C-alpha positions as CSV (number, residue, x, y, z in Angstrom):
1,M,-47.5,43.7,69.9
2,E,-49.1,40.4,69.3
3,T,-46.6,39.8,66.6
4,A,-43.8,40.8,68.7
5,A,-44.9,38.6,71.8
6,R,-45.1,35.6,69.2
7,V,-41.6,36.2,68.1
8,A,-40.4,36.5,71.7
9,L,-42.4,33.1,72.5
10,T,-40.9,31.1,69.6
11,E,-37.6,32.5,68.9
12,G,-36.6,34.4,71.9
13,L,-36.4,38.1,73.1
14,E,-33.1,38.7,71.2
15,C,-35.0,38.4,68.0
16,V,-37.5,41.0,69.0
17,T,-36.0,44.0,66.8
18,L,-37.5,47.0,65.3
19,R,-36.4,45.4,61.9
20,R,-37.7,42.0,62.6
21,I,-41.1,43.2,63.7
22,A,-41.3,45.4,60.8
23,E,-40.6,42.5,58.3
24,E,-43.1,40.5,60.0
25,L,-45.8,43.1,59.5
26,A,-44.6,43.9,55.9
27,V,-44.1,47.7,56.8
28,R,-41.0,50.1,57.3
29,P,-39.0,50.0,60.5
30,G,-39.8,53.6,60.9
31,L,-43.6,52.8,61.4
32,I,-42.6,50.5,64.7
33,S,-40.0,53.1,65.8
34,H,-42.8,55.6,65.8
35,Y,-44.4,53.8,68.6
36,F,-41.4,52.3,70.1
37,P,-38.5,54.5,69.6
38,S,-36.2,52.3,71.7
39,A,-35.7,48.5,70.8
40,E,-35.7,47.9,74.6
41,D,-39.2,49.3,74.9
42,L,-40.5,47.0,72.2
43,V,-38.6,43.8,73.8
44,G,-40.1,44.8,77.4
45,E,-43.7,45.3,75.9
46,A,-43.5,41.9,73.9
47,F,-42.6,40.2,77.1
48,S,-45.2,41.9,79.1
49,V,-47.9,41.0,76.7
50,A,-46.8,37.4,76.3
51,A,-46.6,37.1,80.0
52,T,-49.9,38.6,80.8
53,G,-51.5,36.6,78.1
54,E,-50.0,33.4,79.8
55,L,-51.3,34.5,83.2
56,D,-54.9,35.4,81.8
57,S,-55.2,32.0,80.2
58,L,-53.8,29.9,83.0
59,L,-55.3,31.8,86.0
60,P,-58.2,34.1,84.9
61,A,-58.9,37.2,86.9
62,E,-62.8,36.6,86.4
63,R,-63.9,33.2,87.5
64,P,-67.5,33.0,87.0
65,H,-67.8,29.3,87.0
66,G,-66.4,27.0,89.3
67,T,-64.6,26.6,92.7
68,P,-61.2,28.0,93.7
69,T,-60.1,24.1,93.8
70,Q,-61.3,23.8,90.4
71,Y,-59.4,26.8,89.0
72,L,-56.4,25.8,91.0
73,A,-56.3,22.2,89.6
74,R,-57.1,23.7,85.9
75,Y,-54.0,26.0,86.5
76,F,-51.8,22.9,87.3
77,A,-52.9,20.9,84.3
78,L,-52.5,23.9,81.9
79,S,-48.9,24.7,83.3
80,A,-47.7,21.2,83.0
81,G,-46.2,19.7,79.8
82,E,-44.7,20.6,76.6
83,E,-47.3,23.3,75.7
84,Y,-46.0,25.4,78.4
85,D,-42.4,25.1,77.5
86,D,-42.5,28.2,75.4
87,I,-43.4,30.3,78.0
88,S,-41.3,28.6,80.4
89,R,-38.3,29.3,77.8
90,L,-39.5,33.0,77.7
91,W,-39.2,33.4,81.3
92,I,-35.8,32.1,81.5
93,N,-34.7,34.3,78.5
94,A,-36.1,37.0,80.1
95,R,-34.7,36.8,83.7
96,H,-31.5,36.3,82.1
97,L,-31.5,39.3,79.8
98,S,-33.1,41.6,82.5
99,R,-29.6,41.4,84.3
100,Y,-28.3,43.9,81.5
101,R,-31.4,45.4,80.4
102,P,-33.5,47.7,82.9
103,V,-36.6,48.2,81.1
104,L,-36.9,44.5,80.7
105,R,-35.8,44.0,84.4
106,D,-38.7,46.3,85.4
107,R,-41.2,44.5,83.1
108,V,-40.1,41.0,84.7
109,T,-40.8,42.3,88.3
110,E,-44.1,43.5,87.2
111,Q,-45.1,40.4,85.7
112,E,-43.8,38.3,88.7
113,L,-45.9,40.6,91.2
114,A,-48.9,40.2,88.9
115,S,-48.5,36.2,89.1
116,D,-48.0,36.4,92.9
117,D,-51.1,38.6,93.2
118,R,-53.4,36.6,90.9
119,L,-52.5,33.4,92.7
120,E,-52.7,34.9,96.2
121,E,-56.3,36.0,95.2
122,L,-57.3,32.8,94.3
123,I,-56.0,31.3,97.4
124,R,-57.7,33.8,99.6
125,E,-61.0,33.1,98.0
126,G,-60.4,29.5,98.6
127,V,-59.6,30.2,102.2
128,E,-62.8,32.3,102.5
129,R,-65.1,29.6,100.9
130,G,-63.6,26.9,103.3
131,E,-61.9,24.9,100.6
132,F,-58.3,25.9,101.6
133,R,-56.4,26.4,105.0
134,T,-53.4,28.7,105.2
135,D,-52.5,31.5,107.4
136,D,-50.4,33.0,104.8
137,P,-51.8,33.1,101.3
138,R,-49.0,35.2,99.8
139,G,-46.4,33.0,101.1
140,T,-48.2,30.1,99.9
141,A,-48.7,31.6,96.4
142,I,-44.8,32.3,96.2
143,Q,-43.9,28.9,97.5
144,I,-46.2,27.2,94.6
145,L,-44.7,29.5,91.8
146,V,-41.1,28.8,93.1
147,V,-41.8,25.2,92.6
148,L,-43.2,25.9,89.1
149,D,-40.5,28.1,88.0
150,G,-38.0,25.6,89.3
151,L,-39.4,23.0,87.0
152,G,-40.1,25.4,84.1
153,A,-36.2,26.1,84.3
154,H,-36.0,22.5,82.8
155,A,-37.9,23.6,79.5
156,N,-34.7,22.9,77.3
157,S,-34.0,19.5,78.9
158,D,-34.9,16.1,78.4
159,R,-37.5,15.1,81.0
160,T,-38.1,11.7,79.9
161,D,-36.4,10.3,83.1
162,R,-38.0,12.7,85.7
163,P,-39.5,10.8,88.3
164,A,-43.5,11.2,88.5
165,A,-43.1,12.6,92.2
166,V,-40.8,15.3,90.9
167,T,-43.5,16.1,88.0
168,R,-46.2,16.4,90.8
169,L,-44.3,18.6,93.0
170,P,-46.2,21.6,92.4
171,L,-49.6,19.8,93.1
172,T,-48.0,18.2,96.2
173,T,-46.9,21.5,97.5
174,A,-50.1,23.2,97.0
175,E,-52.0,20.3,98.5
176,R,-49.7,20.5,101.5
177,E,-49.7,24.1,102.0
178,L,-53.6,24.3,101.6
179,G,-54.4,21.7,103.9
180,L,-55.5,19.4,101.3
181,A,-55.4,15.8,100.9
182,Y,-52.9,14.2,98.5
183,G,-54.6,14.0,95.2
184,A,-57.1,16.5,95.9
185,L,-55.7,18.7,92.9
186,S,-55.9,15.6,90.3
187,D,-58.6,14.7,88.3
188,V,-60.7,17.7,89.3
189,P,-63.7,18.5,86.8
190,A,-63.0,21.7,85.0
191,P,-64.7,24.9,86.1
192,G,-68.3,24.8,85.0
193,E,-68.3,20.9,84.6
194,S,-69.8,18.8,87.5
195,A,-68.1,15.8,89.1
């Protein structure tokens, strides 16, 4: 699955085929089809593995060191820039193909809900600790993710002329919706580091 996820990330879900993954692993395609009788199942699982890996690296479920503010700032720092473009392209690709592929559609929905849940959980923790203020952690999480997805949709575009205010829009949205001062999520020490 790691190989299929890597191919999906670097080349697109259309390149995740039983034959291609077998070639990458230097095995016969029959071995892959033993575990994934349908190419659609392989594509869905490749997307899920890549998306789960992204979520776990950007917003870990276990956050033993640091504050919710630090983890949210880390999330924005990691999800910005060219390092994030491959996963943005994968999401664009998956959402497009899911229109025609029911298995993939189900996986996209599952991963979207997992992202919503993880960010909502972090926001709830921040509210409980008095770091954030919102009456609707779920709605706030979805607003933030919609802004991130909107900017991610430009992963294939030249962004050299993008105004700084647009680049900063996810942070601005989060700060506004969470009752934080402008700039509160910029230059925050990483979890486990002191200011």
